[in-house]
DRENLUMBA-810859 format. One record per residue (C-alpha): residue number from 1; residue in three letters; x, y, z. Coordinates in steps of 0.02 Angstrom, whole numbers, plus 50000, padded with zeros to 5 digits. Example, Ala and Ser with C-alpha at 12.3 -4.5 7.8 and 13.67 -1.06 7.14 Angstrom:
DRENLUMBA-810859
1,ALA,50615,49775,50390
2,SER,50684,49947,50357
END
This chain:
DRENLUMBA-810859
1,MET,48380,48387,50167
2,TRP,48340,48233,50049
3,LYS,48513,48223,49968
4,ASN,48607,48214,50127
5,ARG,48495,48067,50169
6,ALA,48510,47988,50023
7,GLY,48691,48010,50023
8,TYR,48713,47926,50198
9,ALA,48606,47769,50139
10,LEU,48712,47755,49997
11,ALA,48888,47764,50118
12,VAL,48789,47631,50240
13,ALA,48759,47523,50086
14,ALA,48919,47534,50029
15,LEU,48987,47484,50207
16,ALA,48844,47333,50211
17,ALA,48936,47267,50043
18,LEU,49103,47288,50113
19,VAL,49036,47172,50267
20,TRP,48962,47044,50130
21,LEU,49121,47020,50044
22,PHE,49228,47043,50174
23,GLY,49168,46997,50330
24,ARG,49291,47075,50459
25,PRO,49256,47131,50640
26,PHE,49306,47308,50628
27,LEU,49203,47333,50471
28,VAL,49050,47265,50565
29,CYS,49072,47387,50708
30,ALA,49096,47530,50583
31,LEU,48916,47469,50491
32,VAL,48840,47462,50673
33,LEU,48909,47637,50715
34,ALA,48860,47703,50539
35,ALA,48683,47625,50579
36,GLY,48644,47693,50731
37,LEU,48724,47866,50732
38,PRO,48577,47946,50638
39,PHE,48461,47871,50782
40,ALA,48563,47960,50901
41,GLN,48569,48103,50807
42,LEU,48381,48145,50807
43,ALA,48369,48116,50998
44,LEU,48525,48232,51052
45,LEU,48437,48366,50901
46,LYS,48261,48347,51007
47,ARG,48359,48377,51163
48,ASP,48428,48517,51092
49,ALA,48292,48580,51009
50,GLY,48216,48609,51178
51,ALA,48334,48740,51231
52,VAL,48356,48849,51081
53,SER,48263,49044,51037
54,VAL,48273,49139,50909
55,SER,48238,49340,50915
56,LEU,48255,49460,50794
57,SER,48293,49642,50811
58,VAL,48298,49768,50669
59,ARG,48314,49957,50673
60,PRO,48148,50075,50687
61,GLY,48177,50158,50530
62,GLY,48296,50172,50380
63,ARG,48294,50242,50204
64,GLU,48263,50170,50053
65,GLY,48401,50096,49933
66,GLU,48506,50083,50099
67,ALA,48542,49923,50161
68,LEU,48432,49883,50336
69,LEU,48531,49762,50457
70,LEU,48422,49611,50518
71,CYS,48514,49562,50705
72,PHE,48478,49376,50730
73,GLU,48503,49308,50923
74,VAL,48511,49125,50965
75,GLU,48493,49098,51130
76,ASN,48518,48910,51209
77,GLY,48496,48865,51386
78,ARG,48630,48721,51386
79,ALA,48750,48652,51274
80,LEU,48711,48602,51092
81,HIS,48769,48417,51067
82,ALA,48705,48395,50897
83,ALA,48636,48560,50821
84,ARG,48760,48644,50703
85,SER,48632,48783,50600
86,ILE,48463,48850,50621
87,TYR,48351,48870,50469
88,LEU,48244,49026,50467
89,ASP,48110,49051,50312
90,LEU,48067,49247,50343
91,ALA,47919,49335,50262
92,MET,47942,49524,50230
93,ASN,47771,49602,50204
94,ASN,47758,49777,50126
95,LEU,47602,49857,50193
96,LEU,47606,50002,50113
97,LEU,47610,49907,49929
98,GLY,47545,49732,49980
99,GLU,47699,49675,49928
100,LYS,47760,49492,50001
101,THR,47925,49436,49988
102,HIS,48005,49268,50059
103,ARG,48193,49243,50112
104,ARG,48281,49086,50167
105,VAL,48439,49076,50298
106,MET,48552,48981,50361
107,LEU,48644,49027,50509
108,THR,48807,48899,50565
109,LEU,48796,48900,50751
110,SER,48943,48911,50854
111,ASP,48989,48885,51067
112,GLY,48983,49045,51101
113,ALA,48877,49188,51082
114,ASN,48765,49173,50940
115,ARG,48736,49315,50842
116,PHE,48705,49361,50650
117,SER,48680,49506,50550
118,CYS,48620,49495,50398
119,PRO,48589,49636,50259
120,ILE,48438,49671,50144
121,VAL,48391,49795,50049
122,PRO,48214,49830,50040
123,PRO,48130,49886,49869
124,CYS,48014,49997,49910
125,CYS,47959,50135,50049
126,GLY,47822,50085,50189
127,GLU,47803,49997,50339
128,ILE,47869,49813,50331
129,VAL,47839,49669,50436
130,ILE,47945,49542,50452
131,SER,47893,49373,50512
132,CYS,47957,49201,50537
133,ARG,47843,49068,50426
134,GLU,47974,48920,50486
135,THR,48119,48905,50612
136,GLY,48206,48731,50626
137,LEU,48371,48682,50700
138,CYS,48476,48557,50580
139,ASP,48607,48419,50662
140,LEU,48791,48392,50599
141,LEU,48742,48308,50457
142,HIS,48608,48388,50390
143,LEU,48491,48250,50400
144,PHE,48359,48297,50510
145,ARG,48264,48467,50554
146,GLU,48182,48505,50725
147,ARG,48062,48633,50730
148,VAL,48093,48776,50856
149,ALA,47970,48904,50913
150,PRO,47998,49062,50775
151,PHE,47999,49249,50842
152,ASP,47876,49371,50843
153,GLU,47848,49457,50701
154,VAL,47940,49633,50685
155,ARG,47900,49802,50606
156,THR,47997,49946,50530
157,VAL,47972,50076,50423
158,ILE,48072,50137,50261
159,TYR,48050,50298,50222
160,PRO,48061,50386,50059
161,ARG,48247,50474,49974
162,PRO,48265,50642,50012
163,VAL,48242,50730,49841
END
């Protein structure tokens, strides 16, 4: 995210240098619009974050070595104006072995139904608790991230392979 901010600041600085060198009215208008765009994005993103909720569903059981399908559903109460994607930082805890793994997921939002499937392969059998450490809504230019309420933890059991 800091790279996107640095790139955008560099583009605005280059536009300011063009205004200083040439002083054309259209360059001044472009500079004012480019400088005001992040503030408008942030205000609209805060508005969008209030209307978004994320839920996760998973099968109640699976086999060791087979892919487990995580189904994310992003619900929004109204049209999204500045939100482009949602960022999830997932924590998967195997209660049998005490292993913890983390996975980051970025889901691109669309205008229609926002349902996503993400396959994971659990390494070992046991009860798996999937929780969300952080959830954030990102704007169109990936300059800002606004926090969204994370989903409740989900539990599933991975059974051993038949021998």
